[in-house]
N, CA, C and O atoms as CSV, one atom per row, in Angstrom:
chain,resi,resn,atom,element,x,y,z
A,1,UNK,N,N,18.528,5.660,61.629
A,1,UNK,CA,C,19.567,6.118,60.730
A,1,UNK,C,C,20.545,6.992,61.510
A,1,UNK,O,O,20.120,7.944,62.164
A,2,UNK,N,N,21.841,6.695,61.460
A,2,UNK,CA,C,22.823,7.500,62.155
A,2,UNK,C,C,22.824,8.937,61.642
A,2,UNK,O,O,22.456,9.212,60.501
A,3,UNK,N,N,23.242,9.827,62.504
A,3,UNK,CA,C,23.225,11.246,62.175
A,3,UNK,C,C,24.238,11.644,61.119
A,3,UNK,O,O,23.963,12.536,60.317
A,4,UNK,N,N,25.388,11.017,61.097
A,4,UNK,CA,C,26.472,11.502,60.266
A,4,UNK,C,C,27.068,12.743,60.922
A,4,UNK,O,O,26.456,13.321,61.820
A,5,UNK,N,N,28.239,13.152,60.491
A,5,UNK,CA,C,28.912,14.253,61.157
A,5,UNK,C,C,28.129,15.558,61.073
A,5,UNK,O,O,27.970,16.244,62.082
A,6,UNK,N,N,27.644,15.909,59.899
A,6,UNK,CA,C,26.920,17.174,59.733
A,6,UNK,C,C,25.641,17.166,60.567
A,6,UNK,O,O,25.333,18.151,61.239
A,7,UNK,N,N,24.898,16.067,60.529
A,7,UNK,CA,C,23.679,15.960,61.322
A,7,UNK,C,C,23.970,16.016,62.806
A,7,UNK,O,O,23.240,16.650,63.567
A,8,UNK,N,N,25.048,15.344,63.222
A,8,UNK,CA,C,25.414,15.362,64.630
A,8,UNK,C,C,25.812,16.768,65.060
A,8,UNK,O,O,25.400,17.226,66.126
A,9,UNK,N,N,26.603,17.457,64.249
A,9,UNK,CA,C,27.019,18.815,64.579
A,9,UNK,C,C,25.811,19.743,64.687
A,9,UNK,O,O,25.717,20.536,65.624
A,10,UNK,N,N,24.896,19.645,63.740
A,10,UNK,CA,C,23.674,20.450,63.787
A,10,UNK,C,C,22.882,20.121,65.056
A,10,UNK,O,O,22.359,21.015,65.722
A,11,UNK,N,N,22.804,18.838,65.378
A,11,UNK,CA,C,22.095,18.422,66.585
A,11,UNK,C,C,22.771,18.996,67.830
A,11,UNK,O,O,22.091,19.537,68.702
A,12,UNK,N,N,24.093,18.888,67.926
A,12,UNK,CA,C,24.830,19.348,69.105
A,12,UNK,C,C,24.634,20.842,69.341
A,12,UNK,O,O,24.658,21.296,70.485
A,13,UNK,N,N,24.443,21.595,68.290
A,13,UNK,CA,C,24.231,23.028,68.438
A,13,UNK,C,C,22.846,23.333,68.993
A,13,UNK,O,O,22.607,24.429,69.499
A,14,UNK,N,N,21.938,22.378,68.903
A,14,UNK,CA,C,20.562,22.578,69.346
A,14,UNK,C,C,20.153,21.632,70.472
A,14,UNK,O,O,18.962,21.412,70.688
A,15,UNK,N,N,21.120,21.073,71.188
A,15,UNK,CA,C,20.805,20.121,72.251
A,15,UNK,C,C,19.970,20.815,73.332
A,15,UNK,O,O,20.232,21.961,73.697
A,16,UNK,N,N,18.976,20.107,73.828
A,16,UNK,CA,C,18.081,20.685,74.831
A,16,UNK,C,C,18.597,20.395,76.238
A,16,UNK,O,O,19.457,19.534,76.430
A,17,UNK,N,N,18.070,21.112,77.207
A,17,UNK,CA,C,18.422,20.870,78.603
A,17,UNK,C,C,18.009,19.465,79.024
A,17,UNK,O,O,18.719,18.798,79.777
A,18,UNK,N,N,16.864,19.025,78.536
A,18,UNK,CA,C,16.406,17.664,78.865
A,18,UNK,C,C,17.402,16.635,78.363
A,18,UNK,O,O,17.719,15.683,79.077
A,19,UNK,N,N,17.898,16.810,77.155
A,19,UNK,CA,C,18.876,15.874,76.607
A,19,UNK,C,C,20.180,15.921,77.396
A,19,UNK,O,O,20.824,14.889,77.585
A,20,UNK,N,N,20.575,17.099,77.853
A,20,UNK,CA,C,21.770,17.202,78.700
A,20,UNK,C,C,21.560,16.444,80.005
A,20,UNK,O,O,22.467,15.764,80.483
A,21,UNK,N,N,20.361,16.559,80.583
A,21,UNK,CA,C,20.072,15.848,81.830
A,21,UNK,C,C,20.015,14.341,81.598
A,21,UNK,O,O,20.441,13.566,82.456
A,22,UNK,N,N,19.495,13.921,80.450
A,22,UNK,CA,C,19.467,12.495,80.120
A,22,UNK,C,C,20.887,11.963,80.003
A,22,UNK,O,O,21.198,10.899,80.538
A,23,UNK,N,N,21.750,12.694,79.309
A,23,UNK,CA,C,23.138,12.258,79.161
A,23,UNK,C,C,23.811,12.161,80.529
A,23,UNK,O,O,24.545,11.207,80.783
A,24,UNK,N,N,23.579,13.114,81.397
A,24,UNK,CA,C,24.160,13.058,82.743
A,24,UNK,C,C,23.655,11.830,83.501
A,24,UNK,O,O,24.432,11.153,84.174
A,25,UNK,N,N,22.363,11.543,83.393
A,25,UNK,CA,C,21.793,10.372,84.066
A,25,UNK,C,C,22.357,9.076,83.478
A,25,UNK,O,O,22.622,8.127,84.214
A,26,UNK,N,N,22.538,9.034,82.174
A,26,UNK,CA,C,23.098,7.842,81.536
A,26,UNK,C,C,24.539,7.617,81.977
A,26,UNK,O,O,24.952,6.479,82.201
A,27,UNK,N,N,25.297,8.687,82.102
A,27,UNK,CA,C,26.680,8.557,82.576
A,27,UNK,C,C,26.708,8.122,84.036
A,27,UNK,O,O,27.556,7.321,84.429
A,28,UNK,N,N,25.785,8.646,84.841
A,28,UNK,CA,C,25.685,8.227,86.242
A,28,UNK,C,C,25.346,6.739,86.319
A,28,UNK,O,O,25.920,6.012,87.130
A,29,UNK,N,N,24.420,6.290,85.480
A,29,UNK,CA,C,24.043,4.880,85.450
A,29,UNK,C,C,25.250,4.017,85.097
A,29,UNK,O,O,25.509,3.008,85.752
A,30,UNK,N,N,25.977,4.409,84.075
A,30,UNK,CA,C,27.140,3.635,83.655
A,30,UNK,C,C,28.188,3.550,84.771
A,30,UNK,O,O,28.744,2.483,85.031
A,31,UNK,N,N,28.446,4.668,85.416
A,31,UNK,CA,C,29.412,4.689,86.515
A,31,UNK,C,C,28.950,3.808,87.671
A,31,UNK,O,O,29.737,3.053,88.241
A,32,UNK,N,N,27.680,3.909,88.008
A,32,UNK,CA,C,27.136,3.133,89.123
A,32,UNK,C,C,27.182,1.637,88.823
A,32,UNK,O,O,27.510,0.839,89.701
A,33,UNK,N,N,26.860,1.259,87.609
A,33,UNK,CA,C,26.890,-0.164,87.225
A,33,UNK,C,C,28.313,-0.706,87.314
A,33,UNK,O,O,28.517,-1.850,87.721
A,34,UNK,N,N,29.289,0.101,86.939
A,34,UNK,CA,C,30.685,-0.351,87.015
A,34,UNK,C,C,31.119,-0.612,88.459
A,34,UNK,O,O,32.012,-1.422,88.706
A,35,UNK,N,N,30.488,0.075,89.402
A,35,UNK,CA,C,30.823,-0.116,90.820
A,35,UNK,C,C,30.138,-1.333,91.437
A,35,UNK,O,O,30.521,-1.775,92.520
A,36,UNK,N,N,29.141,-1.870,90.766
A,36,UNK,CA,C,28.317,-2.951,91.327
A,36,UNK,C,C,29.129,-4.154,91.833
A,36,UNK,O,O,28.836,-4.642,92.924
A,37,UNK,N,N,30.128,-4.656,91.101
A,37,UNK,CA,C,30.810,-5.872,91.566
A,37,UNK,C,C,31.474,-5.725,92.931
A,37,UNK,O,O,31.571,-6.704,93.672
A,38,UNK,N,N,31.927,-4.533,93.275
A,38,UNK,CA,C,32.649,-4.366,94.536
A,38,UNK,C,C,31.862,-3.606,95.595
A,38,UNK,O,O,32.288,-3.536,96.748
A,39,UNK,N,N,30.737,-3.044,95.225
A,39,UNK,CA,C,29.961,-2.226,96.160
A,39,UNK,C,C,29.246,-3.092,97.186
A,39,UNK,O,O,28.689,-4.142,96.864
A,40,UNK,N,N,29.276,-2.624,98.425
A,40,UNK,CA,C,28.549,-3.305,99.486
A,40,UNK,C,C,28.060,-2.240,100.461
A,40,UNK,O,O,28.873,-1.656,101.177
A,41,UNK,N,N,26.782,-1.974,100.508
A,41,UNK,CA,C,25.692,-2.651,99.805
A,41,UNK,C,C,25.631,-2.223,98.334
A,41,UNK,O,O,26.199,-1.208,97.930
A,42,UNK,N,N,24.932,-3.025,97.569
A,42,UNK,CA,C,24.767,-2.736,96.147
A,42,UNK,C,C,23.964,-1.446,95.965
A,42,UNK,O,O,22.987,-1.217,96.678
A,43,UNK,N,N,24.376,-0.603,95.010
A,43,UNK,CA,C,23.637,0.649,94.777
A,43,UNK,C,C,22.247,0.367,94.217
A,43,UNK,O,O,22.028,-0.622,93.517
A,44,UNK,N,N,21.331,1.244,94.536
A,44,UNK,CA,C,19.957,1.141,94.048
A,44,UNK,C,C,19.856,1.877,92.713
A,44,UNK,O,O,20.002,3.099,92.666
A,45,UNK,N,N,19.610,1.152,91.644
A,45,UNK,CA,C,19.528,1.742,90.309
A,45,UNK,C,C,18.137,2.271,89.978
A,45,UNK,O,O,17.975,3.024,89.018
A,46,UNK,N,N,17.142,1.887,90.755
A,46,UNK,CA,C,15.762,2.265,90.446
A,46,UNK,C,C,15.576,3.777,90.330
A,46,UNK,O,O,14.893,4.220,89.406
A,47,UNK,N,N,16.150,4.594,91.224
A,47,UNK,CA,C,15.968,6.043,91.062
A,47,UNK,C,C,16.531,6.582,89.742
A,47,UNK,O,O,15.966,7.505,89.154
A,48,UNK,N,N,17.623,6.014,89.289
A,48,UNK,CA,C,18.193,6.455,88.004
A,48,UNK,C,C,17.262,6.062,86.867
A,48,UNK,O,O,17.005,6.865,85.970
A,49,UNK,N,N,16.752,4.830,86.898
A,49,UNK,CA,C,15.819,4.390,85.856
A,49,UNK,C,C,14.557,5.244,85.852
A,49,UNK,O,O,14.041,5.594,84.791
A,50,UNK,N,N,14.067,5.573,87.032
A,50,UNK,CA,C,12.862,6.405,87.116
A,50,UNK,C,C,13.122,7.805,86.551
A,50,UNK,O,O,12.276,8.365,85.854
A,51,UNK,N,N,14.299,8.365,86.858
A,51,UNK,CA,C,14.655,9.682,86.326
A,51,UNK,C,C,14.743,9.637,84.801
A,51,UNK,O,O,14.267,10.545,84.119
A,52,UNK,N,N,15.349,8.584,84.274
A,52,UNK,CA,C,15.453,8.455,82.811
A,52,UNK,C,C,14.067,8.338,82.170
A,52,UNK,O,O,13.808,8.947,81.132
A,53,UNK,N,N,13.187,7.564,82.782
A,53,UNK,CA,C,11.822,7.443,82.253
A,53,UNK,C,C,11.122,8.798,82.255
A,53,UNK,O,O,10.473,9.167,81.276
A,54,UNK,N,N,11.251,9.533,83.345
A,54,UNK,CA,C,10.606,10.849,83.445
A,54,UNK,C,C,11.185,11.825,82.424
A,54,UNK,O,O,10.439,12.545,81.762
A,55,UNK,N,N,12.499,11.851,82.295
A,55,UNK,CA,C,13.130,12.750,81.329
A,55,UNK,C,C,12.738,12.388,79.900
A,55,UNK,O,O,12.558,13.270,79.061
A,56,UNK,N,N,12.606,11.100,79.623
A,56,UNK,CA,C,12.207,10.661,78.282
A,56,UNK,C,C,10.831,11.216,77.923
A,56,UNK,O,O,10.595,11.597,76.777
A,57,UNK,N,N,9.937,11.260,78.885
A,57,UNK,CA,C,8.599,11.798,78.602
A,57,UNK,C,C,8.635,13.302,78.369
A,57,UNK,O,O,7.690,13.857,77.809
A,58,UNK,N,N,9.697,13.967,78.782
A,58,UNK,CA,C,9.814,15.419,78.630
A,58,UNK,C,C,10.520,15.839,77.339
A,58,UNK,O,O,10.670,17.031,77.072
A,59,UNK,N,N,10.949,14.868,76.548
A,59,UNK,CA,C,11.648,15.210,75.303
A,59,UNK,C,C,10.724,15.972,74.354
A,59,UNK,O,O,9.542,15.643,74.247
A,60,UNK,N,N,11.248,16.979,73.670
A,60,UNK,CA,C,10.424,17.705,72.705
A,60,UNK,C,C,10.030,16.814,71.531
A,60,UNK,O,O,10.680,15.806,71.255
A,61,UNK,N,N,8.970,17.196,70.855
A,61,UNK,CA,C,8.438,16.397,69.739
A,61,UNK,C,C,9.457,16.219,68.619
A,61,UNK,O,O,9.429,15.206,67.921
A,62,UNK,N,N,10.349,17.177,68.436
A,62,UNK,CA,C,11.302,17.101,67.320
A,62,UNK,C,C,12.605,16.382,67.699
A,62,UNK,O,O,13.597,16.476,66.977
A,63,UNK,N,N,12.601,15.670,68.821
A,63,UNK,CA,C,13.770,14.880,69.222
A,63,UNK,C,C,14.042,13.817,68.167
A,63,UNK,O,O,13.118,13.244,67.590
A,64,UNK,N,N,15.319,13.564,67.927
A,64,UNK,CA,C,15.696,12.551,66.951
A,64,UNK,C,C,15.019,11.211,67.227
A,64,UNK,O,O,14.966,10.749,68.367
A,65,UNK,N,N,14.512,10.604,66.177
A,65,UNK,CA,C,13.778,9.341,66.346
A,65,UNK,C,C,14.675,8.227,66.869
A,65,UNK,O,O,14.207,7.355,67.601
A,66,UNK,N,N,15.961,8.241,66.506
A,66,UNK,CA,C,16.880,7.216,67.018
A,66,UNK,C,C,17.013,7.326,68.530
A,66,UNK,O,O,16.925,6.324,69.239
A,67,UNK,N,N,17.223,8.537,69.022
A,67,UNK,CA,C,17.367,8.734,70.461
A,67,UNK,C,C,16.098,8.305,71.185
A,67,UNK,O,O,16.160,7.584,72.181
A,68,UNK,N,N,14.972,8.741,70.695
A,68,UNK,CA,C,13.700,8.378,71.319
A,68,UNK,C,C,13.536,6.850,71.335
A,68,UNK,O,O,13.110,6.278,72.339
A,69,UNK,N,N,13.874,6.202,70.229
A,69,UNK,CA,C,13.781,4.740,70.131
A,69,UNK,C,C,14.674,4.076,71.172
A,69,UNK,O,O,14.222,3.175,71.880
A,70,UNK,N,N,15.925,4.500,71.279
A,70,UNK,CA,C,16.857,3.888,72.236
A,70,UNK,C,C,16.337,4.030,73.659
A,70,UNK,O,O,16.389,3.078,74.439
A,71,UNK,N,N,15.839,5.206,73.999
A,71,UNK,CA,C,15.366,5.429,75.366
A,71,UNK,C,C,14.093,4.640,75.662
A,71,UNK,O,O,13.945,4.092,76.755
A,72,UNK,N,N,13.187,4.580,74.714
A,72,UNK,CA,C,11.951,3.830,74.937
A,72,UNK,C,C,12.207,2.340,75.042
A,72,UNK,O,O,11.484,1.634,75.744
A,73,UNK,N,N,13.218,1.859,74.359
A,73,UNK,CA,C,13.562,0.434,74.393
A,73,UNK,C,C,14.550,0.108,75.513
A,73,UNK,O,O,14.983,-1.036,75.659
A,74,UNK,N,N,14.900,1.128,76.301
A,74,UNK,CA,C,15.849,0.970,77.403
A,74,UNK,C,C,17.232,0.559,76.919
A,74,UNK,O,O,17.968,-0.117,77.638
A,75,UNK,N,N,17.585,0.960,75.715
A,75,UNK,CA,C,18.925,0.721,75.171
A,75,UNK,C,C,19.800,1.895,75.603
A,75,UNK,O,O,20.178,2.745,74.796
A,76,UNK,N,N,20.109,1.918,76.891
A,76,UNK,CA,C,20.751,3.086,77.476
A,76,UNK,C,C,22.171,3.321,76.968
A,76,UNK,O,O,22.585,4.471,76.820
A,77,UNK,N,N,22.915,2.266,76.700
A,77,UNK,CA,C,24.264,2.463,76.178
A,77,UNK,C,C,24.194,3.102,74.788
A,77,UNK,O,O,24.970,4.007,74.482
A,78,UNK,N,N,23.276,2.638,73.957
A,78,UNK,CA,C,23.125,3.226,72.624
A,78,UNK,C,C,22.683,4.683,72.721
A,78,UNK,O,O,23.157,5.526,71.960
A,79,UNK,N,N,21.783,4.983,73.648
A,79,UNK,CA,C,21.328,6.368,73.828
A,79,UNK,C,C,22.493,7.256,74.246
A,79,UNK,O,O,22.643,8.369,73.743
A,80,UNK,N,N,23.324,6.759,75.174
A,80,UNK,CA,C,24.480,7.537,75.618
A,80,UNK,C,C,25.441,7.776,74.467
A,80,UNK,O,O,25.902,8.898,74.260
A,81,UNK,N,N,25.741,6.729,73.723
A,81,UNK,CA,C,26.643,6.877,72.583
A,81,UNK,C,C,26.086,7.881,71.579
A,81,UNK,O,O,26.819,8.732,71.074
A,82,UNK,N,N,24.790,7.782,71.290
A,82,UNK,CA,C,24.149,8.686,70.334
A,82,UNK,C,C,24.285,10.132,70.803
A,82,UNK,O,O,24.612,11.016,70.011
A,83,UNK,N,N,24.033,10.371,72.089
A,83,UNK,CA,C,24.143,11.724,72.633
A,83,UNK,C,C,25.583,12.230,72.635
A,83,UNK,O,O,25.821,13.438,72.596
A,84,UNK,N,N,26.530,11.317,72.679
A,84,UNK,CA,C,27.946,11.687,72.638
A,84,UNK,C,C,28.466,11.811,71.211
A,84,UNK,O,O,29.640,12.119,71.002
A,85,UNK,N,N,27.604,11.575,70.232
A,85,UNK,CA,C,27.992,11.728,68.836
A,85,UNK,C,C,28.653,10.517,68.228
A,85,UNK,O,O,29.281,10.616,67.174
A,86,UNK,N,N,28.522,9.371,68.876
A,86,UNK,CA,C,29.085,8.120,68.376
A,86,UNK,C,C,27.959,7.314,67.749
A,86,UNK,O,O,26.848,7.278,68.279
A,87,UNK,N,N,28.238,6.670,66.630
A,87,UNK,CA,C,27.237,5.835,65.975
A,87,UNK,C,C,27.061,4.549,66.789
A,87,UNK,O,O,27.959,3.707,66.802
A,88,UNK,N,N,25.918,4.384,67.468
A,88,UNK,CA,C,25.713,3.195,68.298
A,88,UNK,C,C,25.674,1.892,67.507
A,88,UNK,O,O,25.878,0.821,68.078
A,89,UNK,N,N,25.419,1.965,66.231
A,89,UNK,CA,C,25.308,0.765,65.410
A,89,UNK,C,C,26.646,0.383,64.757
A,89,UNK,O,O,26.749,-0.676,64.137
A,90,UNK,N,N,27.650,1.226,64.891
A,90,UNK,CA,C,28.944,0.969,64.242
A,90,UNK,C,C,29.530,-0.341,64.744
A,90,UNK,O,O,29.610,-0.593,65.947
A,91,UNK,N,N,29.931,-1.153,63.805
A,91,UNK,CA,C,30.552,-2.407,64.160
A,91,UNK,C,C,29.600,-3.558,64.335
A,91,UNK,O,O,30.042,-4.681,64.576
A,92,UNK,N,N,28.296,-3.323,64.223
A,92,UNK,CA,C,27.353,-4.424,64.351
A,92,UNK,C,C,27.050,-4.978,62.964
A,92,UNK,O,O,27.092,-4.260,61.965
A,93,UNK,N,N,26.755,-6.233,62.928
A,93,UNK,CA,C,26.380,-6.875,61.664
A,93,UNK,C,C,24.959,-6.464,61.325
A,93,UNK,O,O,24.070,-6.581,62.168
A,94,UNK,N,N,24.725,-5.984,60.108
A,94,UNK,CA,C,23.402,-5.498,59.715
A,94,UNK,C,C,22.749,-6.416,58.695
A,94,UNK,O,O,22.117,-5.940,57.752
A,95,UNK,N,N,22.889,-7.697,58.866
A,95,UNK,CA,C,22.257,-8.633,57.928
A,95,UNK,C,C,20.790,-8.739,58.173
A,95,UNK,O,O,20.099,-9.483,57.476
């Protein structure tokens, strides 16, 4: 379930250091992937994935279930959008 503005604002006021580090890693991943077509040699994404896995295990128990779900399912773009306060499901067909 999306946070909605009030839920997102409440969440943003209580964001943890782990969540900040996850967002930084997700942004690094996105930037690195965008460089892939022209990079030579190709960047190694494994360290970023390993960092994300480790940070995911460090999330507090009261972390939003949507965020936890996105990270466990490796839906990294949705996790990044969620952390940025954007509804990751917006615009998708929900049939």
